[in-house]
N, C-alpha and C positions, 0 to 999 in steps of 0.2 A: 645457469640452472634451468632445466626444462620445467615449465609450470603446467601441471595437469591437475584437473579438479573434477571429481565426481559430485554432481549436484543431484541429491536424492531427496525427493519430496513426496508427500501424500496428496498434494494438489493434483488436479488433472488439467489437461490442455486439449484444445483451446477452451477458454472460459472467460466470461465477461465479468471478471472480478479484479479488484485492485491488487490482490495478492498474486494472482497468476501473472498479471502485467508486470508487477515488481520483479518476479522471478525471471521472466524472459528479458526484461530490460537490463537487469544486472548481468545476466549471462552475456548479452550483446556487448556490453562495455568491458567485461572481463576478456572476451575474445579480442576486442579492439586493442586491448593492452597486453596481448601476447599469451593469454592463458588458453590452453586446450580444455574444452568443457565437454563432459558427458552428462546428459540429463536423463534421469531415471524417474518414472512416475507411473501410477496405476491407471489402467484403462477401465475406469469405474463408471463412466457415463456413456450413453449411446454415441455422443458426438466426440468422445475422446479419440485422439489420433496422435501418433508419433511421427507422422509424415512431415518432414522438415518443410516442404513446400507449403503445406497447409498452415503450419505455424507461421511461416514468413508472411503469407498472405493475410492472416488474421491479425498479427501483431505489428505488421509493417516494418520488417527488418530484412536485411540482405545477408547478414553473417550466417555462417553454417557451423553446426556442431552435431555431435552424435546424439540422437534422440532415441531413447529406448522406452517403449510403452510396455509395461509389465502386466500380465494377466491379473485379474482381481476377482476371483471366484468367492466373494464374501458378501454378507448381507447388506452392507452400507449402500444406500441408494436404491435398494430393491424392496426393502421392508419399510412400510410407511408409519409404523407405530414404534414407540420408544426409540426414536431415531438416534438420540445421543448415545444410548447403550450400544446399538449396532455399529455406530461410527467408531467408538473406542475399541470394541472387540475386533472389528475388521482392520482397523489401523494397526493394532498389535500383531495380528496374525500375518497381515501382508508384509509388514516391516521385518518381522522375524524370519519369514520364509525367504524374502529377497536377500537378506544378508547371509543367510545360511547357504543359499544356492549360488550367489554371485560374488560375495565379498568375504567369505569365511576366512578369518584370521589374517585379513589383509592389513598389515601394519606399515606398508610402504606408501600407499596412495593417500591423497588428501580428500576428505569428504566434507561437503557443505550441505547443511539441511536446516529446515525450519520445523521438522517433525520431531516431537519428543521421543517417540519410540525408535526411530532410526538412530537418533543421537545416543539413546540409552544402549541399544544392542551393539552399535559400533564401538562406543566408548569402552564397554565392558570386555570387548575382545582385544582391546589395545590399539584400535585404529585411530588415526589422526583425524579428529572431528572439529569442525567449526559449526557451532550451533547459533543461528540467528534467532533471537528472541524478540517477538513483537507484542506479546501480551502475557498476562498471568493466567494460570488455571491450577486446579488441584493436581492434575496429572503433571503439569510442568513443575510445580513446587516439589513434588516427589522426585521427579527425574533429576532436577538440578541439585537437590540435596544429595542424591546418590553419586552424581558424576562431576559435580562442580569443582572439586579440588583435584581431579585427576590431571596429571601432567600432559596427557595426550588430547585434552579438550580445551578449546578456546570459545569464548562467547562474544557475540555481537549484540548489544542492546540498542533498540531503536530510539530510546530516549533516556534522559537522566533519571527519571522516576523509576523506570524499570531497573536500571543499574543499581540504584539505591535499595530497591526492594529485594534484590538477590545478592546478599553479601558473601555467601559461602561459595565463591568462585575463585579460581586461581588466576586465570588469564582472561581479560576482557577489555573491550573498548565500547564507547558509545558512538554510533554512526547512524544518523538519520537517513530517511529516504532521499531521493534526488530526482531531477528532471532529465528527460531525454532531449539533449540539445540538437539532435539531428531532426527531430520532428517539430520542435517548438521555436518560435521567433517572436520578436516584438514588432507590432504593426503600428506605425506612426499615425495611421488614419483610424483612430478608435471611435467607436460609437459613444457619444457623450453620455455620462451618467448611466451606463449599462452595467448591470450586475449579472454575473454568471455563477451558477453552482454546477460543478461537474462531479458526477459519481452516483452511487446508489442512494436512493432516497430512504431506504431502510437498511438497518444493520442489526444482525442477530435477531431478525424478525420483529424489530421495533422501529418505529418511525424516527427519523433523525430530527424531526421538528420543522420540516419544510412547510407543513400545513399552517402552522402558526405564523411563520414568516409571510406566507401569502396573505393571510388575514389582515396583516398590518397595512396592506395597500389600500385599506379603507381610509387611511389617513391621507388628507389632502396633499401634504408635502411630498409623500412618497408617490402617490398616484399621479401628480402633475409633473414630477421632476425625474423619476427613475423608472427604468424598465428592469425586468428580471427574466432570465432564461435559465431553466432547469434542464440539465442534460444528463441522462442516465437512469438507471433503475429498470425494472421490468416493464413490459407492455401493460400489465394490469395496473401497476402503480401509476404509470403515466396516464392511463385512462381516468383513474380516480382523481388525480391532480387536475386534469383538464376539466372534469366535471365540477370540481370545487372552484376553479378559476372562472368557469362559465357562470356558475351560480352567483358569484360575486361581481359579475359583469366587468371582468378584468382581462378578457381575452386579447385585447389590443395592446396590453401593457406587459402581461406575464405569459411566457411561452413554456411549454413542457414537452420534452421528447424523450423516448427511451434511449437505450444504449446506441451510440453511433460509432462509426469507423474512426480510428485513431487520427487520421489525417483531417477528417471533418471536425473532430473535437478540437484539434490543435488550431485550426483556422478560427473557430468560434472563440477560443480563448484569446487569440491574438487581437481580436476585434473589440473585446470587452474592456471596461474601465476598472471594475471592481471584481474581486474573487471572494466568494462567500465560504467560510468554514462554519458549519453548523452541526451540532449533535445534541443529544439529551444527556443529562447527568446520571441517568439510571444505570449505566454500565461502566464499570471501572476502566475498561479498555478505552472507551471514548473519552471519559472524564480525566484519566490520569496518564495513559500510556501510548496513545496513538501518535504516529508521525505521518500525517496524511500526505500521500503522494500528490494530491491535487494542490497542496500548499506550495510545493516546489515548482509545479507547473505554472501556477499563478504567477509566482515571482519571476520565473524565467520568461514569461510572456509580457512582463512589464505591468501587471495588474497591481492595484492597491488592494491589500488583503483586509477584509473585515471578518472578525472571528468572535464567536461566543467565548466569554472569559472563563476558560477551564485551565487547570494546571497543565494538562497535556499541551495546550496551545502556547502557554507561557514558557515552555521549555524548548520551543522550536528555535532553530538558529535564525539569526537576523530578525528576531521578533520585535525589534525596535521599529520595523517597517509595518507592523500589524496594528490595526486600530480595533480595540476590543470593545465588546458590548455585553451588558449584563444579560444572562439567560432569562428569556421571557419578558424582557423590558423593551417595548417599542420605542420609547423616547431615547433610551440608550443606544438602540440600533441606529436611529436617525442621526444622533450625535456622532456615532462612529463613522458614518458615511461622510459627514462634514469634516471630521478630523482626517480621514483618509485622503481627502483631496490635497492635503498639505504634504503628503509623502514625497520624499526626494527619490528619484529612480536609483536603482542599484548600480554600483560601480561595476566595471568589468571583473574585478577580483571577486566581488560579492556574487555576481552571476555565476562565476566559475565554481564556487564552492557549493552552489545549489545543483550542480550538474552531476550526472551519472559517471562521467569520465573522472571527475575528482573522487567520487565515491569508490569507483573501481580501483583507482590507484591506492587509496587507503586500505581497501580490502586486501589487495595483493601484498602490500607491505605487512599487514597484520598476519595474514595467513602463512606467507612463505618466509618471512624474515624476522618479524618482531618476536622477541623471546617471551613477552607477556607483560601484563600489568596495564592499567589504564593510564 
């Protein structure tokens, strides 16, 4: 059976976001496993580009696929007030037009998407849709209620809490994020007691709580025994963090840098001892539903993971390797570091199930052969 897949998204590329990286990484490993992929996305930013060489350079991959940048003559990204409204309006209009002009009544092709409206319009015309669900929203609740029981729709939930939240679906699996084994490796020469945080320091325009973690280095045990490196976020966020670090006289112990090249990030991960998962409980996605890409990258690089004790982190695979700490509790954080030192490295089999190759095989099985059901 020839395996062809149209990956249709309202994300844009290239972009310094975990979601865009997740999309490209999954496409890469689908291709490695024999799937022909066509990527469709909106050209809604000045830097948006469908040039495959530009994408390869930015995301550090060599595989090739058909990349189609679709015009986006809509307000999202152009109007700076009531931005959520313009996002939803633009998303609906772009999705509806794309399907009408490119995929009208296509019931033979397979479509993969994270977009509510792409899934909605394709499902209602009878197309074969695989909808990957990574969080909840009012729009998503509406869309899943409308298409959840259709025979031509399958759902992939990124964690068990999401799966339990959406009961009115006919065909579904739970499949977490995963790590790119081509880029990542375990370095036997690690920097002792070094902690790394990789990723944006803000989410949904809210701090992830990195500032509080930094303030804990006023504690003698942390200051004298551990280093922290924060990698990611905007240049503005990085400047603010550096100012905070400088004011606390911690510049020789705590480092902060904005987004870096994937290969540089991989090298820094391989050298660290501990990987940090931190968020605030103010957002349901962070608290209940996230499946952090960085978690799998930490594991694949042989890091001991320390994580704030949220339900989303408790649902992660191989979570017996995670040392949890209570949100906002410095003593609990220090204890988690001490406990994490006792972690036993992952076996080869455990490493493999954290990889994108394993995830791609599960995706292919579900998309092209599994009749349904979790």
